[in-house]
N, C-alpha and C positions, 0 to 999 in steps of 0.2 A: 107199288107202282108198276105199271106195265114194263116189261123188259125191252120190248121193241116198239117204242113209240114212233109214230110217223110225224115228224116235225115239219111245220110250214111257216112261212113268213106272211105277213099281211100283204094283200095285193097293193097296198099303198107304199110298201117298201120297194125301192128301186135301186138297181145297179146301173151305172155307178152313181151313187148318191150317198147321202149320209148313212154311215154304217151303224147308227145307233138304233138297232132294231131288236125286237124280241121275237122269239119263235114260239109257236103254240102247238100243242098236240092234244088230241081227244083221248080221254081216259076211259075207253070202253063204256060209255054211258054213265060214268061216275063223275064227270066234270071235265076240267081242262088243266093242262100243265103248261107253264110258261117258263122260258129260260132266256138268258142273254145270248144273242147270236154271236157275240164276240168271245164268249166263254162257255162253249157248249159242254164242257166237262164240269162246270160250276153248279151252283145251287139251282134247284128246280122248285118253283112255287106251284102248289096244287090248289085248285079251287073246286068246290062242290058245284053241282049243276045249279043249285039255287044261288050261290054266291056269284057264279059267272053270269047267270041271267040278269041278276041285279046290276052287276057292273056294266054289262053291255047295254042294258036299258038306260042306265044313267048317262052313258056316253052320248046318247041321242038327245039329251036334254041339257039345259044350262044349269039346272038345279041338282044338288047332290041328293042321293036317296035318303029317305027318312032315317034319322039316327046317325048319319055320317058326320064325322068330325072334320072340320076344315082346319088346315094347317096354318 
């Protein structure tokens, strides 16, 4: 993973507001990294370009992507 990621919060995250946010960083054309903004030293999830594109496309619809498992 990139050593010096440039983390950012969603434009929908507001201060002072709920602090239940995630931060994202671009992985040099290899996808996205996501972390909990309250635990910046904690776990980082990494998503490939394809996985991230599928996720963000699904967020614009009411249906899950094909093959998705509902909880």
